[in-house]
N, C-alpha and C positions, 0 to 999 in steps of 0.2 A: 504494500500500500504506500503510495507516494504522499508525503506530507510537507516537504519543504523544497524550495527551488533555490539553488545557489548558483549564481552566474548563469542562469538559464538551464541548469542541470537539475532534474528532479531527483531527490534523494529519498531512500526508504529510511525507516526508523533504524534499522540495523546499520546502514551506512553512516547515519548521523552519529550513532553511538561509537562506531569504529573511529570516525574522525575525531571525536571528543577524547577518546581514550588515547589516541596517538598524540594529540596536542597536549594532553595532560602529562604524558611521559616525556615529551620534549621540554616542557616548562620545568618539570621536576629535575631533569638532567641539568638544565641551565642553572637552576637554583642551587643544586649541589655543587656546581662549579663556581658559585658566587655571583652569578648574574641574575638580577631581578628586574622584571618588567613591571613598573609601577602603573597601576590602573586607577587607583583612587588616591591621588597625590597627597591631598591635605591630610587624609586619615593615615595612610601607610607610612609616609615619611615622618610624620610626627610620632607615630607609634614606634618606629625604629630608632627614634632619637637622633635623626639626621637633620641637617639643614637643607631645605629645598633650594635647588638651583633655579635661576630665572628661566622661565619657559616661554618660548615664542608662542604667539597667538595661534598658529596652525598646529602646534603639537598636541596630540591627544594622549600620547603615552611617552614616557621617558624610560631609559634604562640606567641602572646604577650597579656598581660592584659592591657587594657586602663587605664590611670591614673584615680584614684577615683574622681578627680575634675570634670571630665566630667559627672559623675553619680549623681552629687548633685541635690537635689530636688529644685524646683523653690521657690523663696521667695513669700509669700502671700502679695500682695500690701497693702499699708497703706491707699491710697486714695479710696473713695467709688466707683468711676467709675472703677478703676482697680480691685477692689474686685469683683464687679459685673461681669466684663469681665472674671476674673479667674474662678469664680464659674460656669458661663455659659459654659466656655471651658471644664470644668470637666464634666458637665452634657451632653455635646454634644457627649460623648462617647456612649450614648445609654443605659447606665446602671443606674438604680435608686440608688442614693447614700444618705447616711446620712451626717450630718455636720462632724462627726468624720471621715468618709471615705475620705472626701475631705481634711480635716485637715492633715491626714496622707500623702497626696500627696505633702505637702508643708514643707519647712524646719522648720517652727516654730511649726509644729505639733499641739498639743492640745492648745497651746497659741493662735492660730488663730481661734480656734473653735467658740468662741462667735461671732466674726465678720462674720464667715461663716454662722453660724446659723441665724444671723440677716439678712444677704443677702438672704439666702434661703427663709426666712419668707416674705421678701419684694417681691421676685419673685413670690411666691405663691399668695400673696395679689393682685399683678398686673396681675395675670392670665398667667404668662409665665411658671410657673412650677406647678406640681401637686404633692400631697403627698399621699402615700399609704404605710401603715405599717411603718410609720416613715421614709420612704425613698422618696427622691424627684427625679423627672425626668422632663424633658422638656415636655411641652404640644405639641401635634402635631397639626399643622395647618390644618384647614378643607379644 
């Protein structure tokens, strides 16, 4: 059933949803890279704590880069329970990781790798994680 016409092309509900999902994925990727497209300038810029740049009369939308502070990597915890929780959170992504892979996700980088390696070894010993080709992943419950 045709409901909408875009540039003279009639679109079905399924085509509209497909286009919206694609657009949403593109915007999400841009935001993850730090690029934001402001649609409601007065509200969004004030909410972000930024100062609005002068906008020309014809502009409907502006782009801005998010402050780098928002993109900082998380700190790997010092206490054992926090370390275990951080490693488990990284493994929950469903991808098998090495201790170096997990270390790169945290601000300390390779300095945290020995603690991450020890945590992974403990999770393997306890049966919560499995190792294959030096990569760890969470074990699936039966």
